[in-house]
PQR file with spaces between the fields and no chain letter, atoms N, CA, C, O and H, PARSE charges and radii, in Angstrom:
ATOM       1  N    UNK     1       0.863   -1.163    0.000 -0.4000 1.5000
ATOM       2  CA   UNK     1       0.000    0.000    0.000 -0.0000 2.0000
ATOM       3  C    UNK     1       0.914    1.231    0.000  0.5500 1.7000
ATOM       4  O    UNK     1       1.810    1.351    0.835 -0.5500 1.4000
ATOM       5  N    UNK     2       0.677    2.123   -0.930 -0.4000 1.5000
ATOM       6  CA   UNK     2       1.525    3.303   -1.018 -0.0000 2.0000
ATOM       7  C    UNK     2       1.089    4.384   -0.027  0.5500 1.7000
ATOM       8  O    UNK     2       0.024    4.295    0.584 -0.5500 1.4000
ATOM       9  H    UNK     2      -0.051    2.026   -1.609  0.4000 1.0000
ATOM      10  N    UNK     3       1.924    5.389    0.115 -0.4000 1.5000
ATOM      11  CA   UNK     3       1.717    6.423    1.138 -0.0000 2.0000
ATOM      12  C    UNK     3       0.454    7.253    0.868  0.5500 1.7000
ATOM      13  O    UNK     3      -0.224    7.664    1.809 -0.5500 1.4000
ATOM      14  H    UNK     3       2.789    5.462   -0.381  0.4000 1.0000
ATOM      15  N    UNK     4       0.137    7.500   -0.396 -0.4000 1.5000
ATOM      16  CA   UNK     4      -1.057    8.304   -0.685 -0.0000 2.0000
ATOM      17  C    UNK     4      -2.333    7.560   -0.286  0.5500 1.7000
ATOM      18  O    UNK     4      -3.300    8.176    0.163 -0.5500 1.4000
ATOM      19  H    UNK     4       0.689    7.167   -1.161  0.4000 1.0000
ATOM      20  N    UNK     5      -2.333    6.255   -0.450 -0.4000 1.5000
ATOM      21  CA   UNK     5      -3.513    5.482   -0.038 -0.0000 2.0000
ATOM      22  C    UNK     5      -3.637    5.456    1.485  0.5500 1.7000
ATOM      23  O    UNK     5      -4.745    5.549    2.012 -0.5500 1.4000
ATOM      24  H    UNK     5      -1.548    5.755   -0.815  0.4000 1.0000
ATOM      25  N    UNK     6      -2.524    5.333    2.193 -0.4000 1.5000
ATOM      26  CA   UNK     6      -2.548    5.362    3.656 -0.0000 2.0000
ATOM      27  C    UNK     6      -3.048    6.710    4.169  0.5500 1.7000
ATOM      28  O    UNK     6      -3.838    6.759    5.112 -0.5500 1.4000
ATOM      29  H    UNK     6      -1.624    5.257    1.765  0.4000 1.0000
ATOM      30  N    UNK     7      -2.598    7.793    3.563 -0.4000 1.5000
ATOM      31  CA   UNK     7      -3.077    9.120    3.969 -0.0000 2.0000
ATOM      32  C    UNK     7      -4.557    9.285    3.677  0.5500 1.7000
ATOM      33  O    UNK     7      -5.275    9.909    4.458 -0.5500 1.4000
ATOM      34  H    UNK     7      -1.956    7.753    2.797  0.4000 1.0000
ATOM      35  N    UNK     8      -5.021    8.739    2.573 -0.4000 1.5000
ATOM      36  CA   UNK     8      -6.445    8.788    2.250 -0.0000 2.0000
ATOM      37  C    UNK     8      -7.288    8.044    3.270  0.5500 1.7000
ATOM      38  O    UNK     8      -8.374    8.496    3.632 -0.5500 1.4000
ATOM      39  H    UNK     8      -4.438    8.232    1.939  0.4000 1.0000
ATOM      40  N    UNK     9      -6.789    6.905    3.736 -0.4000 1.5000
ATOM      41  CA   UNK     9      -7.504    6.142    4.759 -0.0000 2.0000
ATOM      42  C    UNK     9      -7.531    6.916    6.073  0.5500 1.7000
ATOM      43  O    UNK     9      -8.550    6.924    6.763 -0.5500 1.4000
ATOM      44  H    UNK     9      -5.907    6.538    3.442  0.4000 1.0000
ATOM      45  N    UNK    10      -6.434    7.562    6.423 -0.4000 1.5000
ATOM      46  CA   UNK    10      -6.413    8.359    7.651 -0.0000 2.0000
ATOM      47  C    UNK    10      -7.389    9.532    7.576  0.5500 1.7000
ATOM      48  O    UNK    10      -8.047    9.852    8.566 -0.5500 1.4000
ATOM      49  H    UNK    10      -5.606    7.556    5.862  0.4000 1.0000
ATOM      50  N    UNK    11      -7.486   10.167    6.424 -0.4000 1.5000
ATOM      51  CA   UNK    11      -8.462   11.253    6.269 -0.0000 2.0000
ATOM      52  C    UNK    11      -9.876   10.703    6.337  0.5500 1.7000
ATOM      53  O    UNK    11     -10.755   11.313    6.945 -0.5500 1.4000
ATOM      54  H    UNK    11      -6.951    9.907    5.620  0.4000 1.0000
ATOM      55  N    UNK    12     -10.097    9.550    5.714 -0.4000 1.5000
ATOM      56  CA   UNK    12     -11.404    8.909    5.739 -0.0000 2.0000
ATOM      57  C    UNK    12     -11.823    8.559    7.168  0.5500 1.7000
ATOM      58  O    UNK    12     -13.009    8.615    7.493 -0.5500 1.4000
ATOM      59  H    UNK    12      -9.382    9.054    5.220  0.4000 1.0000
ATOM      60  N    UNK    13     -10.864    8.199    8.022 -0.4000 1.5000
ATOM      61  CA   UNK    13     -11.163    7.889    9.423 -0.0000 2.0000
ATOM      62  C    UNK    13     -11.158    9.151   10.293  0.5500 1.7000
ATOM      63  O    UNK    13     -11.728    9.144   11.383 -0.5500 1.4000
ATOM      64  H    UNK    13      -9.901    8.153    7.758  0.4000 1.0000
ATOM      65  N    UNK    14     -10.532   10.216    9.834 -0.4000 1.5000
ATOM      66  CA   UNK    14     -10.485   11.455   10.609 -0.0000 2.0000
ATOM      67  C    UNK    14     -11.821   12.175   10.642  0.5500 1.7000
ATOM      68  O    UNK    14     -12.176   12.783   11.652 -0.5500 1.4000
ATOM      69  H    UNK    14     -10.069   10.221    8.948  0.4000 1.0000
ATOM      70  N    UNK    15     -12.553   12.112    9.560 -0.4000 1.5000
ATOM      71  CA   UNK    15     -13.858   12.769    9.514 -0.0000 2.0000
ATOM      72  C    UNK    15     -14.833   12.151   10.520  0.5500 1.7000
ATOM      73  O    UNK    15     -15.483   12.894   11.255 -0.5500 1.4000
ATOM      74  H    UNK    15     -12.264   11.618    8.740  0.4000 1.0000
ATOM      75  N    UNK    16     -14.960   10.811   10.583 -0.4000 1.5000
ATOM      76  CA   UNK    16     -15.827   10.241   11.614 -0.0000 2.0000
ATOM      77  C    UNK    16     -15.341   10.525   13.029  0.5500 1.7000
ATOM      78  O    UNK    16     -16.143   10.579   13.961 -0.5500 1.4000
ATOM      79  H    UNK    16     -14.431   10.208    9.986  0.4000 1.0000
ATOM      80  N    UNK    17     -14.035   10.707   13.197 -0.4000 1.5000
ATOM      81  CA   UNK    17     -13.517   11.025   14.526 -0.0000 2.0000
ATOM      82  C    UNK    17     -14.022   12.381   14.988  0.5500 1.7000
ATOM      83  O    UNK    17     -14.400   12.538   16.149 -0.5500 1.4000
ATOM      84  H    UNK    17     -13.383   10.663   12.440  0.4000 1.0000
ATOM      85  N    UNK    18     -14.033   13.349   14.108 -0.4000 1.5000
ATOM      86  CA   UNK    18     -14.484   14.700   14.471 -0.0000 2.0000
ATOM      87  C    UNK    18     -16.000   14.752   14.597  0.5500 1.7000
ATOM      88  O    UNK    18     -16.531   15.193   15.616 -0.5500 1.4000
ATOM      89  H    UNK    18     -13.727   13.222   13.165  0.4000 1.0000
ATOM      90  N    UNK    19     -16.688   14.303   13.567 -0.4000 1.5000
ATOM      91  CA   UNK    19     -18.152   14.355   13.565 -0.0000 2.0000
ATOM      92  C    UNK    19     -18.726   13.392   14.600  0.5500 1.7000
ATOM      93  O    UNK    19     -19.604   13.764   15.378 -0.5500 1.4000
ATOM      94  H    UNK    19     -16.256   13.944   12.739  0.4000 1.0000
ATOM      95  N    UNK    20     -18.232   12.160   14.609 -0.4000 1.5000
ATOM      96  CA   UNK    20     -18.735   11.159   15.541 -0.0000 2.0000
ATOM      97  C    UNK    20     -18.446   11.517   16.985  0.5500 1.7000
ATOM      98  O    UNK    20     -19.255   11.234   17.869 -0.5500 1.4000
ATOM      99  H    UNK    20     -17.519   11.858   13.976  0.4000 1.0000
ATOM     100  N    UNK    21     -17.291   12.142   17.238 -0.4000 1.5000
ATOM     101  CA   UNK    21     -16.982   12.581   18.600 -0.0000 2.0000
ATOM     102  C    UNK    21     -17.990   13.590   19.111  0.5500 1.7000
ATOM     103  O    UNK    21     -18.388   13.547   20.275 -0.5500 1.4000
ATOM     104  H    UNK    21     -16.634   12.372   16.521  0.4000 1.0000
ATOM     105  N    UNK    22     -18.398   14.492   18.246 -0.4000 1.5000
ATOM     106  CA   UNK    22     -19.417   15.473   18.630 -0.0000 2.0000
ATOM     107  C    UNK    22     -20.768   14.832   18.874  0.5500 1.7000
ATOM     108  O    UNK    22     -21.488   15.213   19.797 -0.5500 1.4000
ATOM     109  H    UNK    22     -18.075   14.526   17.300  0.4000 1.0000
ATOM     110  N    UNK    23     -21.109   13.858   18.048 -0.4000 1.5000
ATOM     111  CA   UNK    23     -22.384   13.163   18.226 -0.0000 2.0000
ATOM     112  C    UNK    23     -22.385   12.362   19.522  0.5500 1.7000
ATOM     113  O    UNK    23     -23.363   12.380   20.269 -0.5500 1.4000
ATOM     114  H    UNK    23     -20.524   13.548   17.298  0.4000 1.0000
ATOM     115  N    UNK    24     -21.282   11.657   19.785 -0.4000 1.5000
ATOM     116  CA   UNK    24     -21.190   10.866   21.019 -0.0000 2.0000
ATOM     117  C    UNK    24     -21.255   11.783   22.231  0.5500 1.7000
ATOM     118  O    UNK    24     -21.915   11.457   23.218 -0.5500 1.4000
ATOM     119  H    UNK    24     -20.488   11.642   19.178  0.4000 1.0000
ATOM     120  N    UNK    25     -20.577   12.927   22.170 -0.4000 1.5000
ATOM     121  CA   UNK    25     -20.655   13.866   23.289 -0.0000 2.0000
ATOM     122  C    UNK    25     -22.071   14.413   23.455  0.5500 1.7000
ATOM     123  O    UNK    25     -22.539   14.594   24.579 -0.5500 1.4000
ATOM     124  H    UNK    25     -20.040   13.192   21.369  0.4000 1.0000
ATOM     125  N    UNK    26     -22.750   14.674   22.346 -0.4000 1.5000
ATOM     126  CA   UNK    26     -24.122   15.163   22.422 -0.0000 2.0000
ATOM     127  C    UNK    26     -25.076   14.156   23.041  0.5500 1.7000
ATOM     128  O    UNK    26     -26.008   14.527   23.755 -0.5500 1.4000
ATOM     129  H    UNK    26     -22.370   14.527   21.433  0.4000 1.0000
ATOM     130  N    UNK    27     -24.839   12.884   22.765 -0.4000 1.5000
ATOM     131  CA   UNK    27     -25.711   11.842   23.306 -0.0000 2.0000
ATOM     132  C    UNK    27     -25.440   11.611   24.788  0.5500 1.7000
ATOM     133  O    UNK    27     -26.368   11.568   25.596 -0.5500 1.4000
ATOM     134  H    UNK    27     -24.082   12.583   22.185  0.4000 1.0000
ATOM     135  N    UNK    28     -24.152   11.461   25.146 -0.4000 1.5000
ATOM     136  CA   UNK    28     -23.811   11.083   26.513 -0.0000 2.0000
ATOM     137  C    UNK    28     -23.496   12.267   27.422  0.5500 1.7000
ATOM     138  O    UNK    28     -23.633   12.154   28.640 -0.5500 1.4000
ATOM     139  H    UNK    28     -23.398   11.496   24.490  0.4000 1.0000
ATOM     140  N    UNK    29     -23.077   13.400   26.861 -0.4000 1.5000
ATOM     141  CA   UNK    29     -22.797   14.589   27.665 -0.0000 2.0000
ATOM     142  C    UNK    29     -21.546   14.489   28.518  0.5500 1.7000
ATOM     143  O    UNK    29     -21.409   15.207   29.508 -0.5500 1.4000
ATOM     144  H    UNK    29     -22.965   13.493   25.872  0.4000 1.0000
ATOM     145  N    UNK    30     -20.629   13.599   28.140 -0.4000 1.5000
ATOM     146  CA   UNK    30     -19.404   13.399   28.900 -0.0000 2.0000
ATOM     147  C    UNK    30     -18.278   13.078   27.927  0.5500 1.7000
ATOM     148  O    UNK    30     -18.518   12.581   26.826 -0.5500 1.4000
ATOM     149  H    UNK    30     -20.741   13.016   27.336  0.4000 1.0000
ATOM     150  N    UNK    31     -17.055   13.366   28.338 -0.4000 1.5000
ATOM     151  CA   UNK    31     -15.920   13.093   27.467 -0.0000 2.0000
ATOM     152  C    UNK    31     -15.408   11.659   27.572  0.5500 1.7000
ATOM     153  O    UNK    31     -14.620   11.239   26.725 -0.5500 1.4000
ATOM     154  H    UNK    31     -16.860   13.770   29.232  0.4000 1.0000
ATOM     155  N    UNK    32     -15.816   10.907   28.560 -0.4000 1.5000
ATOM     156  CA   UNK    32     -15.356    9.524   28.693 -0.0000 2.0000
ATOM     157  C    UNK    32     -15.817    8.654   27.522  0.5500 1.7000
ATOM     158  O    UNK    32     -14.988    7.947   26.948 -0.5500 1.4000
ATOM     159  H    UNK    32     -16.455   11.248   29.249  0.4000 1.0000
ATOM     160  N    UNK    33     -17.098    8.670   27.138 -0.4000 1.5000
ATOM     161  CA   UNK    33     -17.498    7.885   25.957 -0.0000 2.0000
ATOM     162  C    UNK    33     -16.840    8.381   24.664  0.5500 1.7000
ATOM     163  O    UNK    33     -16.584    7.594   23.752 -0.5500 1.4000
ATOM     164  H    UNK    33     -17.771    9.244   27.604  0.4000 1.0000
ATOM     165  N    UNK    34     -16.570    9.672   24.591 -0.4000 1.5000
ATOM     166  CA   UNK    34     -15.889   10.207   23.410 -0.0000 2.0000
ATOM     167  C    UNK    34     -14.480    9.628   23.330  0.5500 1.7000
ATOM     168  O    UNK    34     -14.027    9.239   22.254 -0.5500 1.4000
ATOM     169  H    UNK    34     -16.778   10.311   25.331  0.4000 1.0000
ATOM     170  N    UNK    35     -13.785    9.570   24.467 -0.4000 1.5000
ATOM     171  CA   UNK    35     -12.442    9.014   24.509 -0.0000 2.0000
ATOM     172  C    UNK    35     -12.459    7.546   24.090  0.5500 1.7000
ATOM     173  O    UNK    35     -11.593    7.111   23.332 -0.5500 1.4000
ATOM     174  H    UNK    35     -14.153    9.886   25.342  0.4000 1.0000
ATOM     175  N    UNK    36     -13.422    6.788   24.570 -0.4000 1.5000
ATOM     176  CA   UNK    36     -13.536    5.373   24.205 -0.0000 2.0000
ATOM     177  C    UNK    36     -13.809    5.230   22.706  0.5500 1.7000
ATOM     178  O    UNK    36     -13.218    4.375   22.047 -0.5500 1.4000
ATOM     179  H    UNK    36     -14.126    7.141   25.186  0.4000 1.0000
ATOM     180  N    UNK    37     -14.692    6.056   22.175 -0.4000 1.5000
ATOM     181  CA   UNK    37     -14.999    6.041   20.747 -0.0000 2.0000
ATOM     182  C    UNK    37     -13.756    6.354   19.917  0.5500 1.7000
ATOM     183  O    UNK    37     -13.495    5.693   18.912 -0.5500 1.4000
ATOM     184  H    UNK    37     -15.171    6.751   22.711  0.4000 1.0000
ATOM     185  N    UNK    38     -12.999    7.352   20.331 -0.4000 1.5000
ATOM     186  CA   UNK    38     -11.794    7.746   19.596 -0.0000 2.0000
ATOM     187  C    UNK    38     -10.742    6.643   19.634  0.5500 1.7000
ATOM     188  O    UNK    38     -10.080    6.392   18.627 -0.5500 1.4000
ATOM     189  H    UNK    38     -13.211    7.889   21.147  0.4000 1.0000
ATOM     190  N    UNK    39     -10.578    5.983   20.773 -0.4000 1.5000
ATOM     191  CA   UNK    39      -9.595    4.901   20.881 -0.0000 2.0000
ATOM     192  C    UNK    39      -9.996    3.729   19.989  0.5500 1.7000
ATOM     193  O    UNK    39      -9.146    3.148   19.314 -0.5500 1.4000
ATOM     194  H    UNK    39     -11.116    6.187   21.591  0.4000 1.0000
ATOM     195  N    UNK    40     -11.279    3.377   19.981 -0.4000 1.5000
ATOM     196  CA   UNK    40     -11.738    2.288   19.110 -0.0000 2.0000
ATOM     197  C    UNK    40     -11.527    2.637   17.639  0.5500 1.7000
ATOM     198  O    UNK    40     -11.107    1.792   16.848 -0.5500 1.4000
ATOM     199  H    UNK    40     -11.969    3.849   20.530  0.4000 1.0000
ATOM     200  N    UNK    41     -11.817    3.872   17.282 -0.4000 1.5000
ATOM     201  CA   UNK    41     -11.607    4.302   15.903 -0.0000 2.0000
ATOM     202  C    UNK    41     -10.121    4.296   15.554  0.5500 1.7000
ATOM     203  O    UNK    41      -9.756    3.968   14.425 -0.5500 1.4000
ATOM     204  H    UNK    41     -12.158    4.558   17.924  0.4000 1.0000
ATOM     205  N    UNK    42      -9.273    4.647   16.492 -0.4000 1.5000
ATOM     206  CA   UNK    42      -7.828    4.617   16.273 -0.0000 2.0000
ATOM     207  C    UNK    42      -7.339    3.188   16.039  0.5500 1.7000
ATOM     208  O    UNK    42      -6.498    2.958   15.170 -0.5500 1.4000
ATOM     209  H    UNK    42      -9.569    4.913   17.409  0.4000 1.0000
ATOM     210  N    UNK    43      -7.856    2.230   16.806 -0.4000 1.5000
ATOM     211  CA   UNK    43      -7.475    0.829   16.602 -0.0000 2.0000
ATOM     212  C    UNK    43      -7.920    0.319   15.237  0.5500 1.7000
ATOM     213  O    UNK    43      -7.180   -0.412   14.578 -0.5500 1.4000
ATOM     214  H    UNK    43      -8.539    2.417   17.512  0.4000 1.0000
ATOM     215  N    UNK    44      -9.108    0.692   14.810 -0.4000 1.5000
ATOM     216  CA   UNK    44      -9.597    0.260   13.497 -0.0000 2.0000
ATOM     217  C    UNK    44      -8.743    0.867   12.383  0.5500 1.7000
ATOM     218  O    UNK    44      -8.355    0.172   11.444 -0.5500 1.4000
ATOM     219  H    UNK    44      -9.710    1.286   15.345  0.4000 1.0000
ATOM     220  N    UNK    45      -8.455    2.158   12.491 -0.4000 1.5000
ATOM     221  CA   UNK    45      -7.621    2.806   11.474 -0.0000 2.0000
ATOM     222  C    UNK    45      -6.213    2.220   11.478  0.5500 1.7000
ATOM     223  O    UNK    45      -5.624    2.019   10.416 -0.5500 1.4000
ATOM     224  H    UNK    45      -8.771    2.723   13.253  0.4000 1.0000
ATOM     225  N    UNK    46      -5.675    1.947   12.650 -0.4000 1.5000
ATOM     226  CA   UNK    46      -4.349    1.326   12.727 -0.0000 2.0000
ATOM     227  C    UNK    46      -4.324   -0.057   12.114  0.5500 1.7000
ATOM     228  O    UNK    46      -3.349   -0.437   11.466 -0.5500 1.4000
ATOM     229  H    UNK    46      -6.154    2.110   13.512  0.4000 1.0000
ATOM     230  N    UNK    47      -5.395   -0.815   12.315 -0.4000 1.5000
ATOM     231  CA   UNK    47      -5.489   -2.133   11.705 -0.0000 2.0000
ATOM     232  C    UNK    47      -5.551   -2.073   10.199  0.5500 1.7000
ATOM     233  O    UNK    47      -4.959   -2.906    9.513 -0.5500 1.4000
ATOM     234  H    UNK    47      -6.188   -0.506   12.841  0.4000 1.0000
ATOM     235  N    UNK    48      -6.261   -1.097    9.681 -0.4000 1.5000
ATOM     236  CA   UNK    48      -6.356   -0.940    8.219 -0.0000 2.0000
ATOM     237  C    UNK    48      -5.015   -0.506    7.648  0.5500 1.7000
ATOM     238  O    UNK    48      -4.583   -1.012    6.612 -0.5500 1.4000
ATOM     239  H    UNK    48      -6.742   -0.419   10.237  0.4000 1.0000
ATOM     240  N    UNK    49      -4.353    0.432    8.322 -0.4000 1.5000
ATOM     241  CA   UNK    49      -3.080    0.964    7.841 -0.0000 2.0000
ATOM     242  C    UNK    49      -1.985   -0.097    7.878  0.5500 1.7000
ATOM     243  O    UNK    49      -1.124   -0.130    6.998 -0.5500 1.4000
ATOM     244  H    UNK    49      -4.703    0.843    9.164  0.4000 1.0000
ATOM     245  N    UNK    50      -2.010   -0.966    8.891 -0.4000 1.5000
ATOM     246  CA   UNK    50      -0.925   -1.932    9.064 -0.0000 2.0000
ATOM     247  C    UNK    50      -0.924   -3.050    8.032  0.5500 1.7000
ATOM     248  O    UNK    50       0.055   -3.789    7.929 -0.5500 1.4000
ATOM     249  H    UNK    50      -2.709   -0.940    9.606  0.4000 1.0000
ATOM     250  N    UNK    51      -1.997   -3.187    7.272 -0.4000 1.5000
ATOM     251  CA   UNK    51      -2.063   -4.246    6.255 -0.0000 2.0000
ATOM     252  C    UNK    51      -1.100   -3.992    5.124  0.5500 1.7000
ATOM     253  O    UNK    51      -1.028   -4.785    4.185 -0.5500 1.4000
ATOM     254  H    UNK    51      -2.792   -2.586    7.356  0.4000 1.0000
């Protein structure tokens, strides 16, 4: 996998991190679920990138 494809995947995962983090905070009203959501998204993106 070349570097441009890896950067594209990171951008593709970055948008849900920003938008989804706001939605999770709006639903739960706390930063703890947002942190958990971000860590899970980071693991998924890392798994995709490491292939």
